[in-house]
C-alpha positions as CSV (number, residue, x, y, z in Angstrom):
1,X,29.1,25.5,41.6
2,X,31.9,22.9,41.8
3,X,31.3,19.2,41.1
4,X,27.3,18.6,42.3
5,X,26.2,16.3,39.8
6,X,27.1,13.5,38.3
7,X,26.2,11.8,35.4
8,X,27.0,8.1,35.1
9,X,27.3,6.2,32.5
10,X,27.1,1.8,33.1
11,X,28.1,0.6,29.2
12,X,28.1,-2.6,27.6
13,X,28.8,-3.1,24.5
14,X,27.7,0.4,23.8
15,X,30.3,1.6,20.4
16,X,27.1,2.0,18.3
17,X,25.4,5.5,19.8
18,X,28.3,5.8,22.8
19,X,30.3,8.9,21.2
20,X,27.3,10.2,20.5
21,X,26.2,10.5,24.1
22,X,29.9,11.2,25.4
23,X,29.5,14.1,22.7
24,X,25.7,15.4,24.1
25,X,28.4,15.6,27.5
26,X,31.1,17.8,26.0
27,X,28.2,19.9,24.5
28,X,26.6,21.0,27.7
29,X,26.4,25.1,28.4
30,X,28.1,24.8,31.9
31,X,31.9,25.3,32.8
32,X,33.2,21.3,33.0
33,X,33.7,21.9,36.6
34,X,30.6,22.4,37.4
35,X,30.1,18.5,36.7
36,X,31.6,15.3,36.4
37,X,31.1,11.7,34.1
38,X,31.4,8.7,35.3
39,X,31.8,6.0,32.8
40,X,32.1,2.4,33.8
41,X,32.6,-0.3,31.3
42,X,31.2,-2.8,32.1
43,X,33.5,-6.0,30.4
44,X,32.7,-4.8,26.9
45,X,33.9,-6.8,24.3
46,X,33.7,-4.2,21.6
47,X,35.3,-0.8,21.6
48,X,33.5,0.6,24.6
49,X,36.1,1.2,26.7
50,X,38.6,3.0,23.7
51,X,36.1,5.8,22.6
52,X,35.2,7.0,25.9
53,X,39.2,7.1,26.7
54,X,39.1,9.5,23.5
55,X,36.9,12.0,25.8
56,X,39.4,12.1,28.6
57,X,40.6,15.2,27.6
58,X,37.0,16.9,26.4
59,X,35.7,15.9,29.8
60,X,35.7,15.9,33.5
61,X,36.0,11.7,33.2
62,X,36.7,9.2,35.2
63,X,36.9,6.1,33.6
64,X,36.5,2.5,35.2
65,X,36.8,-1.3,33.5
66,X,35.0,-4.0,35.6
67,X,37.0,-7.4,34.3
68,X,33.7,-9.1,33.6
69,X,30.4,-8.1,32.9
70,X,28.7,-7.6,36.3
71,X,25.2,-6.2,35.2
72,X,23.7,-3.2,35.3
73,X,22.6,-3.1,38.9
74,X,26.1,-3.6,39.9
75,X,27.8,-1.4,38.0
76,X,25.3,1.5,38.9
77,X,26.2,0.9,42.4
78,X,29.3,0.5,41.5
79,X,29.1,4.2,40.3
80,X,26.9,5.5,42.9
81,X,29.3,4.8,45.0
82,X,32.2,6.2,43.4
83,X,30.3,9.7,42.4
84,X,31.4,12.4,44.2
85,X,28.1,14.6,43.1
86,X,25.9,15.0,45.5
87,X,23.2,14.4,42.8
88,X,23.8,11.3,40.0
89,X,21.9,11.1,36.6
90,X,22.2,7.8,34.5
91,X,22.9,8.3,31.0
92,X,23.0,5.4,28.8
93,X,25.1,4.8,25.8
94,X,22.7,4.8,23.6
95,X,20.9,8.3,25.0
96,X,22.2,11.7,24.5
97,X,21.8,14.8,26.9
98,X,20.4,17.9,25.3
99,X,22.9,20.9,26.3
100,X,20.8,22.3,28.4
101,X,20.8,19.6,30.6
102,X,23.2,20.3,33.7
103,X,22.1,23.9,33.1
104,X,18.6,23.1,34.2
105,X,19.4,20.4,36.7
106,X,21.1,22.8,38.6
107,X,18.2,25.5,38.4
108,X,15.8,23.2,39.6
109,X,18.2,21.0,42.7
110,X,16.8,22.6,45.9
111,X,17.6,20.5,49.3
112,X,14.6,21.3,50.9
113,X,12.0,21.3,48.5
114,X,13.2,17.9,46.1
115,X,15.1,14.7,46.1
116,X,13.8,13.5,42.4
117,X,14.3,15.8,39.0
118,X,12.9,14.3,36.3
119,X,12.1,15.9,32.3
120,X,10.3,15.3,29.2
121,X,12.1,13.2,26.8
122,X,12.4,12.6,22.5
123,X,12.3,9.0,21.6
124,X,13.6,8.3,18.3
125,X,12.6,5.6,16.3
126,X,15.4,5.0,14.1
127,X,13.8,2.0,11.9
128,X,10.8,4.4,11.7
129,X,12.5,7.3,10.8
130,X,10.7,9.0,13.2
131,X,10.5,11.4,16.6
132,X,7.9,11.7,19.6
133,X,8.2,13.8,22.2
134,X,7.3,12.9,26.1
135,X,5.4,15.1,27.7
136,X,5.5,13.8,31.6
137,X,4.6,16.6,33.4
138,X,2.0,13.7,35.3
139,X,4.0,11.7,36.7
140,X,4.0,7.9,36.2
141,X,7.1,5.8,37.1
142,X,6.4,3.5,34.6
143,X,6.7,6.5,31.5
144,X,10.0,7.8,32.8
145,X,13.4,5.8,31.7
146,X,16.5,5.9,34.1
147,X,18.4,8.6,32.0
148,X,16.9,11.5,32.3
149,X,16.3,11.5,36.2
150,X,18.2,12.7,38.9
151,X,18.4,11.7,42.2
152,X,20.3,12.4,45.2
153,X,23.2,10.3,46.0
154,X,22.7,9.8,50.4
155,X,19.0,8.7,49.5
156,X,20.5,6.0,47.2
157,X,23.1,4.8,49.1
158,X,20.1,5.0,52.3
159,X,17.8,2.3,50.1
160,X,20.7,0.3,49.1
161,X,20.9,1.2,45.4
162,X,19.7,-1.1,43.0
163,X,18.5,-4.7,43.1
164,X,19.5,-7.4,40.8
165,X,16.4,-8.0,38.6
166,X,14.3,-6.9,35.2
167,X,13.1,-3.2,35.2
168,X,15.2,-2.4,38.3
169,X,14.9,1.2,38.3
170,X,11.6,1.1,38.7
171,X,11.8,-0.6,42.0
172,X,14.4,1.8,42.6
173,X,12.3,4.7,42.3
174,X,9.6,3.3,44.6
175,X,12.1,2.5,47.2
176,X,13.1,5.9,46.9
177,X,10.1,8.0,46.7
178,X,9.4,6.2,49.8
179,X,12.3,6.9,51.7
180,X,12.2,10.6,50.6
181,X,8.7,11.7,51.1
182,X,8.7,14.3,48.4
183,X,7.4,14.9,45.4
184,X,9.0,14.6,42.5
185,X,10.2,17.9,40.3
186,X,9.3,18.0,36.8
187,X,11.3,20.7,34.7
188,X,9.0,21.3,31.3
189,X,11.7,20.8,28.9
190,X,12.8,18.2,27.0
191,X,16.6,17.3,27.9
192,X,17.2,14.0,26.4
193,X,16.4,11.6,23.8
């Protein structure tokens, strides 16, 4: 298959959960050459950069470090430009993918039928010691999160990527889907946490 999917992690001071996020990528049930991980440290003042560096031998990982904190939209746009994959999926430092995420995405990628792929998720409430599975088969952009949504790089570039304001992903999804003109594709599995 070769690199077709780029997992984009834009991180600012994410040390608390970052190791778990990166381990979830090293546990994928595909060959490492079948995806790439693009890590952008957005001027972190904690040890996030060093945590990522520890995964260079475990993952097909490229690491970039912003000298100052540019903010999530600008870091994401940098990642979109640098991505080698035709498809980009974000993984935030406090999220994790199931071992089947990349395999499942690969099975649903169809260049004619879809431009937007997403799955169910499991929300983990550490303070309440509770987990809730979110079945997202009825598409609603306000119920999905940025992690776990796979988008076509070409269309992300066409719409100019993220704009710099709060809830940037919802604005991006609306503009993206208008250009795409295709219905989102739902994977009926819980693939991220």
